[in-house]
One Martini backbone bead per residue (centre of mass of N, CA, C, O) as a GRO file, in nm:
protein
  277
    1MET     BB    1  -1.749   1.460   0.464
    2SER     BB    2  -1.579   1.221   0.352
    3GLY     BB    3  -1.809   1.001   0.406
    4THR     BB    4  -2.024   1.141   0.172
    5ILE     BB    5  -1.795   1.112  -0.043
    6SER     BB    6  -1.722   0.943  -0.313
    7THR     BB    7  -1.494   0.848  -0.533
    8GLU     BB    8  -1.695   0.851  -0.780
    9ARG     BB    9  -1.776   1.147  -0.754
   10VAL     BB   10  -1.488   1.285  -0.749
   11PHE     BB   11  -1.395   1.087  -0.991
   12SER     BB   12  -1.506   1.337  -1.211
   13LEU     BB   13  -1.596   1.567  -1.444
   14PRO     BB   14  -1.825   1.715  -1.291
   15CYS     BB   15  -1.644   1.778  -1.053
   16PHE     BB   16  -1.416   1.926  -1.193
   17GLU     BB   17  -1.577   2.143  -1.334
   18GLY     BB   18  -1.698   2.262  -1.075
   19LEU     BB   19  -1.417   2.355  -0.966
   20ARG     BB   20  -1.355   2.550  -1.194
   21LEU     BB   21  -1.590   2.740  -1.129
   22ILE     BB   22  -1.525   2.810  -0.840
   23ARG     BB   23  -1.243   2.927  -0.885
   24LYS     BB   24  -1.327   3.144  -1.091
   25TYR     BB   25  -1.535   3.297  -0.888
   26MET     BB   26  -1.340   3.349  -0.650
   27ASP     BB   27  -1.166   3.574  -0.778
   28GLY     BB   28  -1.435   3.788  -0.782
   29HIS     BB   29  -1.576   3.641  -0.487
   30SER     BB   30  -1.415   3.626  -0.195
   31ASP     BB   31  -1.673   3.722  -0.001
   32LEU     BB   32  -1.817   3.465  -0.052
   33ALA     BB   33  -1.994   3.224   0.039
   34ILE     BB   34  -2.048   2.926  -0.075
   35PRO     BB   35  -2.350   2.923  -0.112
   36ASP     BB   36  -2.349   3.196  -0.271
   37LEU     BB   37  -2.158   3.103  -0.494
   38LEU     BB   38  -2.346   2.875  -0.602
   39ALA     BB   39  -2.581   3.053  -0.670
   40LEU     BB   40  -2.436   3.224  -0.877
   41ILE     BB   41  -2.355   3.010  -1.075
   42GLU     BB   42  -2.653   2.903  -1.131
   43SER     BB   43  -2.749   3.181  -1.251
   44ILE     BB   44  -2.513   3.186  -1.497
   45GLU     BB   45  -2.471   2.882  -1.535
   46ALA     BB   46  -2.631   2.644  -1.738
   47ASP     BB   47  -2.442   2.378  -1.656
   48ALA     BB   48  -2.451   2.344  -1.339
   49HIS     BB   49  -2.676   2.126  -1.294
   50SER     BB   50  -2.469   1.885  -1.424
   51LEU     BB   51  -2.307   1.925  -1.167
   52ASP     BB   52  -2.099   1.832  -0.877
   53MET     BB   53  -2.082   2.067  -0.642
   54GLU     BB   54  -2.042   1.913  -0.374
   55ALA     BB   55  -1.790   1.757  -0.465
   56SER     BB   56  -1.629   2.014  -0.539
   57VAL     BB   57  -1.599   2.135  -0.266
   58TYR     BB   58  -1.447   1.898  -0.150
   59LEU     BB   59  -1.208   1.896  -0.355
   60SER     BB   60  -1.094   2.180  -0.288
   61GLU     BB   61  -0.934   2.090  -0.024
   62PHE     BB   62  -0.712   1.885  -0.218
   63VAL     BB   63  -0.650   2.119  -0.419
   64GLU     BB   64  -0.456   2.342  -0.538
   65LYS     BB   65  -0.508   2.676  -0.519
   66ASP     BB   66  -0.280   2.747  -0.768
   67CYS     BB   67  -0.398   2.602  -0.994
   68PRO     BB   68  -0.452   2.577  -1.307
   69LEU     BB   69  -0.759   2.616  -1.515
   70ASP     BB   70  -0.610   2.535  -1.763
   71GLY     BB   71  -0.601   2.255  -1.912
   72HIS     BB   72  -0.449   1.957  -1.815
   73VAL     BB   73  -0.339   2.038  -1.531
   74PHE     BB   74  -0.610   2.050  -1.379
   75TYR     BB   75  -0.681   1.748  -1.391
   76GLN     BB   76  -0.419   1.645  -1.274
   77ASN     BB   77  -0.472   1.768  -0.999
   78CYS     BB   78  -0.727   1.629  -0.936
   79ILE     BB   79  -0.633   1.341  -0.948
   80ARG     BB   80  -0.416   1.363  -0.729
   81GLY     BB   81  -0.606   1.448  -0.499
   82VAL     BB   82  -0.773   1.187  -0.494
   83LEU     BB   83  -0.541   0.985  -0.444
   84LEU     BB   84  -0.430   1.119  -0.167
   85LYS     BB   85  -0.714   1.111  -0.014
   86HIS     BB   86  -0.856   0.812  -0.099
   87GLN     BB   87  -0.698   0.569  -0.196
   88PRO     BB   88  -0.754   0.381  -0.414
   89ILE     BB   89  -0.715   0.058  -0.501
   90TRP     BB   90  -0.619   0.117  -0.804
   91ALA     BB   91  -0.363   0.290  -0.752
   92LYS     BB   92  -0.156   0.049  -0.708
   93LEU     BB   93  -0.153  -0.015  -1.035
   94MET     BB   94   0.042   0.222  -1.140
   95ARG     BB   95   0.320   0.049  -1.117
   96GLN     BB   96   0.265  -0.129  -1.399
   97GLY     BB   97   0.188   0.088  -1.597
   98ARG     BB   98  -0.003   0.272  -1.797
   99GLN     BB   99  -0.151   0.074  -1.982
  100ARG     BB  100  -0.208  -0.146  -1.783
  101PHE     BB  101  -0.370   0.022  -1.592
  102VAL     BB  102  -0.593   0.136  -1.780
  103ASN     BB  103  -0.704  -0.147  -1.863
  104THR     BB  104  -0.844  -0.181  -1.561
  105LEU     BB  105  -1.045   0.032  -1.643
  106ASP     BB  106  -1.307   0.194  -1.697
  107ALA     BB  107  -1.425   0.406  -1.934
  108ASN     BB  108  -1.459   0.657  -1.755
  109ASP     BB  109  -1.171   0.658  -1.631
  110GLN     BB  110  -1.021   0.667  -1.906
  111ASP     BB  111  -1.137   0.945  -1.989
  112ILE     BB  112  -0.994   1.111  -1.759
  113PHE     BB  113  -0.701   1.051  -1.855
  114ALA     BB  114  -0.741   1.170  -2.135
  115ALA     BB  115  -0.848   1.462  -2.056
  116ALA     BB  116  -0.551   1.500  -1.904
  117GLY     BB  117  -0.318   1.406  -2.113
  118LEU     BB  118  -0.206   1.098  -2.019
  119MET     BB  119  -0.224   0.943  -2.328
  120GLU     BB  120  -0.010   1.047  -2.492
  121ASP     BB  121   0.122   1.008  -2.839
  122PRO     BB  122   0.371   1.121  -2.766
  123THR     BB  123   0.522   1.170  -2.449
  124PRO     BB  124   0.553   1.407  -2.249
  125LEU     BB  125   0.750   1.492  -1.990
  126GLN     BB  126   0.540   1.598  -1.802
  127VAL     BB  127   0.378   1.324  -1.802
  128VAL     BB  128   0.602   1.144  -1.705
  129THR     BB  129   0.635   1.296  -1.428
  130TRP     BB  130   0.349   1.242  -1.327
  131TRP     BB  131   0.357   0.926  -1.332
  132ASP     BB  132   0.606   0.898  -1.145
  133SER     BB  133   0.492   1.039  -0.896
  134VAL     BB  134   0.234   0.865  -0.859
  135SER     BB  135   0.361   0.589  -0.858
  136GLY     BB  136   0.533   0.641  -0.609
  137TYR     BB  137   0.287   0.656  -0.422
  138ALA     BB  138   0.184   0.377  -0.481
  139ARG     BB  139   0.423   0.238  -0.349
  140LEU     BB  140   0.377   0.343  -0.069
  141LEU     BB  141   0.105   0.209  -0.027
  142THR     BB  142   0.215  -0.080  -0.057
  143ASP     BB  143   0.436  -0.064   0.160
  144GLN     BB  144   0.245   0.005   0.398
  145GLU     BB  145   0.075  -0.251   0.374
  146LYS     BB  146   0.305  -0.452   0.414
  147MET     BB  147   0.385  -0.349   0.696
  148GLU     BB  148   0.124  -0.394   0.840
  149GLN     BB  149   0.107  -0.701   0.783
  150GLY     BB  150   0.373  -0.774   0.923
  151ARG     BB  151   0.308  -0.666   1.209
  152ALA     BB  152   0.057  -0.844   1.251
  153ALA     BB  153   0.219  -1.113   1.238
  154GLU     BB  154   0.403  -1.054   1.484
  155VAL     BB  155   0.173  -1.032   1.690
  156LEU     BB  156   0.076  -1.319   1.644
  157THR     BB  157   0.335  -1.457   1.742
  158LEU     BB  158   0.335  -1.338   2.027
  159GLU     BB  159   0.067  -1.468   2.113
  160HIS     BB  160   0.143  -1.759   2.052
  161GLU     BB  161   0.387  -1.768   2.246
  162ARG     BB  162   0.254  -1.709   2.510
  163LYS     BB  163   0.075  -1.961   2.507
  164ARG     BB  164   0.298  -2.175   2.473
  165LEU     BB  165   0.465  -2.107   2.733
  166LYS     BB  166   0.226  -2.157   2.921
  167ASP     BB  167   0.187  -2.461   2.843
  168LEU     BB  168   0.503  -2.527   2.928
  169GLY     BB  169   0.581  -2.351   3.188
  170ILE     BB  170   0.711  -2.081   3.079
  171ASP     BB  171   0.834  -1.795   3.269
  172LEU     BB  172   0.814  -1.621   2.985
  173GLU     BB  173   0.873  -1.355   2.754
  174PRO     BB  174   0.843  -1.252   2.458
  175GLU     BB  175   1.034  -1.088   2.216
  176TRP     BB  176   1.099  -0.767   1.990
  177PRO     BB  177   1.368  -0.708   1.805
  178GLY     BB  178   1.250  -0.635   1.513
  179PHE     BB  179   1.144  -0.347   1.598
  180ASP     BB  180   1.444  -0.223   1.678
  181ASP     BB  181   1.589  -0.428   1.456
  182ASN     BB  182   1.633  -0.489   1.114
  183PHE     BB  183   1.928  -0.661   1.164
  184ALA     BB  184   1.875  -0.921   1.350
  185GLY     BB  185   1.745  -1.179   1.171
  186TYR     BB  186   1.484  -1.141   1.354
  187ASP     BB  187   1.180  -1.091   1.543
  188VAL     BB  188   1.149  -1.321   1.758
  189LEU     BB  189   1.188  -1.401   2.109
  190SER     BB  190   1.199  -1.726   2.240
  191TYR     BB  191   1.114  -2.052   2.397
  192ASP     BB  192   1.261  -2.371   2.494
  193GLN     BB  193   1.290  -2.698   2.545
  194GLY     BB  194   1.588  -2.851   2.648
  195PRO     BB  195   1.831  -3.073   2.746
  196ASP     BB  196   1.954  -2.815   2.941
  197GLY     BB  197   1.687  -2.643   2.916
  198ILE     BB  198   1.651  -2.339   2.842
  199ARG     BB  199   1.591  -2.205   2.507
  200ASN     BB  200   1.621  -2.044   2.229
  201LYS     BB  201   1.387  -1.879   2.004
  202LEU     BB  202   1.402  -1.807   1.669
  203ILE     BB  203   1.188  -1.569   1.479
  204GLU     BB  204   1.075  -1.554   1.162
  205VAL     BB  205   0.838  -1.341   1.011
  206LYS     BB  206   0.564  -1.419   0.789
  207SER     BB  207   0.360  -1.284   0.523
  208THR     BB  208   0.071  -1.398   0.315
  209ILE     BB  209  -0.128  -1.372  -0.014
  210ALA     BB  210  -0.027  -1.579  -0.181
  211SER     BB  211  -0.081  -1.771  -0.496
  212PRO     BB  212   0.096  -1.963  -0.402
  213MET     BB  213   0.255  -2.011  -0.133
  214ARG     BB  214   0.499  -1.750  -0.024
  215PHE     BB  215   0.835  -1.639   0.052
  216ILE     BB  216   1.090  -1.410   0.178
  217VAL     BB  217   1.450  -1.441   0.187
  218SER     BB  218   1.712  -1.313   0.326
  219ARG     BB  219   2.045  -1.318   0.366
  220ASN     BB  220   2.052  -1.234   0.659
  221GLU     BB  221   1.850  -1.440   0.765
  222TRP     BB  222   1.999  -1.693   0.665
  223ASP     BB  223   2.267  -1.656   0.819
  224LYS     BB  224   2.121  -1.676   1.093
  225ALA     BB  225   1.989  -1.951   1.056
  226GLU     BB  226   2.252  -2.120   1.013
  227LYS     BB  227   2.381  -2.046   1.293
  228ALA     BB  228   2.126  -2.142   1.475
  229GLY     BB  229   1.948  -2.361   1.350
  230ASN     BB  230   1.725  -2.522   1.560
  231THR     BB  231   1.653  -2.227   1.689
  232TYR     BB  232   1.525  -2.170   1.409
  233HIS     BB  233   1.229  -2.000   1.276
  234PHE     BB  234   0.933  -2.007   1.069
  235HIS     BB  235   0.667  -1.773   1.040
  236VAL     BB  236   0.374  -1.840   0.851
  237TRP     BB  237   0.117  -1.626   0.744
  238ASP     BB  238  -0.215  -1.669   0.638
  239MET     BB  239  -0.400  -1.379   0.545
  240ASN     BB  240  -0.652  -1.512   0.396
  241GLN     BB  241  -0.744  -1.603   0.663
  242THR     BB  242  -1.023  -1.654   0.909
  243PRO     BB  243  -0.802  -1.661   1.080
  244PRO     BB  244  -0.494  -1.668   1.064
  245VAL     BB  245  -0.249  -1.911   0.943
  246LEU     BB  246  -0.005  -2.121   1.077
  247ILE     BB  247   0.327  -2.185   0.948
  248GLU     BB  248   0.596  -2.398   1.033
  249ARG     BB  249   0.955  -2.362   0.988
  250THR     BB  250   1.262  -2.496   0.935
  251VAL     BB  251   1.574  -2.478   0.825
  252ALA     BB  252   1.565  -2.758   0.675
  253GLU     BB  253   1.306  -2.695   0.505
  254VAL     BB  254   1.430  -2.438   0.357
  255ALA     BB  255   1.713  -2.514   0.235
  256ALA     BB  256   1.610  -2.648  -0.043
  257HIS     BB  257   1.537  -2.317  -0.142
  258ILE     BB  258   1.826  -2.231  -0.151
  259PRO     BB  259   2.059  -2.066  -0.308
  260ALA     BB  260   2.355  -2.049  -0.493
  261ASP     BB  261   2.657  -1.936  -0.544
  262ASN     BB  262   2.802  -1.803  -0.860
  263GLY     BB  263   3.093  -1.697  -0.891
  264LYS     BB  264   3.018  -1.344  -0.866
  265GLY     BB  265   2.753  -1.429  -0.748
  266ARG     BB  266   2.491  -1.300  -0.517
  267TRP     BB  267   2.249  -1.358  -0.322
  268THR     BB  268   1.961  -1.173  -0.149
  269ASN     BB  269   1.689  -1.326  -0.248
  270ALA     BB  270   1.435  -1.568  -0.161
  271GLN     BB  271   1.189  -1.796  -0.289
  272VAL     BB  272   0.959  -1.975  -0.073
  273PRO     BB  273   0.770  -2.242  -0.053
  274VAL     BB  274   0.439  -2.339   0.075
  275PHE     BB  275   0.363  -2.657   0.204
  276THR     BB  276   0.047  -2.799   0.340
  277HIS     BB  277   0.074  -3.127   0.221
   0.00000   0.00000   0.00000
């Protein structure tokens, strides 16, 4: 049923109010099946026809059964339920701060947050706690998306290196140490022809959708890169392209963009631009 109820229908006051009625009548008619309960509500409540009762039944599946039916907290539970279940694209913007996020919404969605008491000023502690908890979930969504994008780029590098090794006549398979050890300092172990035979090729894989293109290098990655020298390479995948496009950079090419430690300060992450022309 989740595929038949859109986020727009579920994230609406008519849906929320329908759920409030369903929960209210369930208390006194727990023996009734949902179709019979809806028929009872429509026969008693004059406004029921203006509510989205089908969406309300669906929403009921992921809103806490014991949430209070009165006041702002009911709407807050409804909003949270939709966010957790549907993961709308705009939910990721919640980490930008309350007012900045709400300004990105259309008027109807802004009204929902206002009706839930989530725009009060001065802001009650309970509302602050609600925003922090939901924003925390939005961060998890973003982190999960970044991780999936990063893994996809690593798989692209593995496929690229398998083909390259085959073209070079090197009968070896690239390995994926970065999957087993986040502190390895590189993601993929491949191979190259060297002056004395086969040598290792250490690859740190990056993915980016940023414009202009850039990627982040950690201190651990750079320490490993400096020690490895010419055997270390950066694979930067432009994920905005279809299919994604690979830009490869050497340690020497990246070095110019790495900051220096000063005084007691020590850098931990550096943003490196990618120039394609």
